[in-house]
C-alpha positions as CSV (number, residue, x, y, z in Angstrom):
1,M,22.1,23.0,19.4
2,E,21.6,26.2,20.9
3,L,19.6,26.5,24.0
4,D,16.5,28.2,23.5
5,Y,15.2,31.2,25.9
6,P,12.8,29.5,28.4
7,H,9.3,30.2,28.6
8,L,7.5,30.3,31.9
9,S,4.2,28.4,31.9
10,V,3.5,29.1,35.6
11,I,4.6,29.1,39.2
12,S,2.8,26.7,41.1
13,G,3.2,26.5,45.2
14,S,1.7,24.4,48.1
15,D,2.2,24.5,51.7
16,L,3.9,21.7,52.9
17,G,3.4,22.5,56.9
18,D,6.8,24.0,57.9
19,S,7.5,25.4,54.4
20,I,6.3,26.6,51.1
21,L,7.3,24.9,48.1
22,L,7.3,26.5,44.8
23,L,7.4,24.8,41.2
24,Y,8.8,26.9,38.2
25,H,7.3,25.2,35.2
26,L,9.7,26.3,32.3
27,T,9.5,25.0,29.0
28,I,12.5,25.2,26.5
29,Y,12.0,25.6,22.5
30,Y,8.4,26.4,23.2
31,G,5.9,25.9,20.4
32,R,8.1,23.4,18.3
33,V,6.1,20.6,17.4
34,K,7.8,17.3,19.2
35,G,10.7,19.9,20.3
36,E,9.3,21.4,23.5
37,Y,11.1,20.4,26.9
38,T,9.5,20.9,30.3
39,V,11.5,21.9,32.8
40,T,10.7,22.4,36.5
41,F,12.7,23.7,39.3
42,S,11.7,23.5,42.8
43,V,12.2,25.8,45.6
44,L,11.6,24.8,49.4
45,I,11.3,28.3,51.3
46,P,11.0,27.6,54.9
47,K,7.9,29.3,56.7
48,D,10.6,31.3,59.1
49,D,11.8,33.3,56.2
50,L,9.3,33.1,53.0
51,T,11.4,35.7,51.0
52,I,12.3,34.9,47.6
53,P,13.9,36.8,44.8
54,T,11.9,37.7,41.9
55,I,13.0,36.4,38.4
56,S,11.0,38.7,36.3
57,D,14.1,41.1,35.5
58,L,14.9,37.8,33.7
59,I,11.2,36.5,32.5
60,P,9.1,39.6,32.5
61,G,5.6,37.4,32.7
62,A,6.8,35.8,36.0
63,V,5.6,38.9,38.0
64,F,1.9,37.5,37.6
65,S,2.8,34.4,39.1
66,E,4.7,36.0,41.5
67,R,2.2,38.3,42.7
68,E,-0.3,35.4,43.1
69,K,2.1,33.6,45.4
70,Q,2.3,36.6,47.8
71,E,-1.2,36.8,48.0
72,F,-2.2,33.3,48.4
73,L,0.9,32.0,50.2
74,G,2.3,34.7,51.9
75,V,5.8,34.5,49.9
76,R,7.6,37.8,50.0
77,V,8.9,38.0,46.5
78,S,11.8,40.7,46.7
79,G,13.0,43.0,44.1
80,I,9.1,42.5,42.0
81,P,8.5,45.4,40.4
82,D,4.8,45.4,40.8
83,D,3.9,44.2,44.2
84,R,0.0,45.2,44.2
85,R,-2.7,42.9,44.5
86,L,-3.7,41.0,41.3
87,F,-6.5,38.6,42.6
88,L,-7.7,39.7,46.1
89,P,-9.5,43.0,46.8
90,E,-7.8,45.4,48.2
91,D,-9.6,45.3,51.4
92,F,-9.3,41.8,52.2
93,P,-7.4,41.1,55.4
94,E,-3.9,41.5,55.7
95,G,-1.9,38.2,57.2
96,I,-4.5,35.9,55.9
97,Y,-3.4,33.7,52.9
98,P,-6.1,31.4,51.3
99,W,-3.7,28.5,50.1
100,R,-2.0,28.2,53.4
101,K,-3.2,25.2,55.7
102,D,-1.7,26.6,58.9
103,G,-3.4,29.7,61.1
104,T,-3.0,32.1,58.4
105,G,-5.5,30.4,56.1
106,I,-8.9,31.3,55.7
107,P,-10.5,31.1,59.0
108,D,-14.1,29.7,59.3
109,S,-15.5,33.0,60.1
110,M,-15.0,33.8,56.6
111,V,-16.1,30.8,54.9
112,K,-20.2,30.9,54.4
113,D,-22.1,27.5,54.7
114,L,-23.9,27.3,51.4
115,W,-26.0,24.3,53.1
116,A,-27.3,26.4,56.0
117,M,-28.2,29.4,53.7
118,K,-31.9,29.4,52.9
119,R,-33.5,30.6,50.3
120,P,-35.0,34.0,50.7
121,T,-38.6,34.0,52.0
122,D,-39.5,37.5,51.0
123,R,-39.2,37.0,47.6
124,P,-40.9,34.3,45.3
125,A,-38.2,31.5,43.8
126,P,-37.0,32.7,40.1
127,P,-39.3,30.8,37.5
128,L,-38.2,27.7,35.8
129,P,-37.6,28.0,31.7
130,E,-40.4,26.0,30.0
131,A,-39.0,22.7,28.8
132,P,-39.1,22.9,24.8
133,A,-41.8,20.5,23.0
134,C,-40.4,17.3,21.8
135,E,-41.9,14.7,19.4
136,V,-43.0,11.3,20.8
137,D,-43.4,8.4,18.2
138,T,-46.2,6.9,19.2
139,G,-46.1,4.2,16.8
140,E,-49.0,5.3,14.2
141,A,-48.4,5.2,10.4
142,T,-46.7,8.6,8.9
143,N,-46.5,9.5,5.1
144,S,-42.9,8.1,4.8
145,P,-42.0,5.9,1.9
146,R,-41.5,2.9,4.4
147,D,-44.9,3.2,5.8
148,Q,-46.7,3.3,2.2
149,D,-44.6,0.2,1.3
150,S,-45.9,-1.5,4.9
151,R,-49.7,-0.6,3.9
152,K,-49.4,-1.7,0.3
153,E,-48.3,-4.8,1.4
154,G,-50.9,-5.5,4.0
155,S,-53.8,-4.6,1.4
156,Q,-52.5,-7.5,-0.9
157,S,-53.7,-10.0,1.4
């Protein structure tokens, strides 16, 4: 059997403290019913040198996952053809990586305390949608054939 070209599903990543773990999830024989195989390669990158070469020259679609890891984990992907930000706005502070658990993660000053936020007092609360009317069975007789039969039985006694 000839080996099929791999399909990159995603590159996942997590902060392990002193290193970043990247998992490359690939599928071989992608789309074949009961014939797909998933292969995962793990790469452990020490935080003192968070540089890894791109695989986008082999798998062009990898550039999106690689850009995501640059933005959210601070991994530097050497040779990436497009290193613009993909998810975070251009004015997002440099050196802050939202998925990191160390000092380069999102500082508390950037996080809004939603419970402390109160409803604005300078405008009324938005109106609630009116609940749709519903029918309630009151137990009274209707004109259904079953009810008519029971009324006939009751009148014969």
